[in-house]
C-alpha positions, 0 to 999 in steps of 0.5 A: 192597301185599297189598291191591292184590294181593287186589283184582287176584285178585278182579277176575280171578275176576270177569272169568274167570267173566264171560268163561267165561259169554260163551262157551256150552258151558262146564264147571265146570273151565273157570271156574277155567281162565279165572280162572287165565288172567285173573289175569296179564292183570289184573295187567298191566292194573293195572300197565301205565304208560299204562293204570293212570291210567284209571278209578277206583282201589282201593288204587292198582289201576285197576279199568277196565283191570284188568277189561278186560284180564282179561275179554279174556284170559278170552274169548280163552282160551275162544275158542282152547280151543273152536277147538282142541277143534273142530279135534281 
């Protein structure tokens, strides 16, 4: 059980970093914010009933949906943060 949680954290960190690098003009603190946002999304992707059967698994964690959910959350977070910053 703990191994799956660690795999989910590692995937969230990678996806948060990648999502942060997709959007230009980031700062180092934004990387950690994106990773924090990606963690719950990675957890949802890992354990959601239909999606967790897709792709290869490590310690019962489906890698593809976990990564895709975390990446989507990180990118959406960055876009929303950028829009809010420009609006203010």
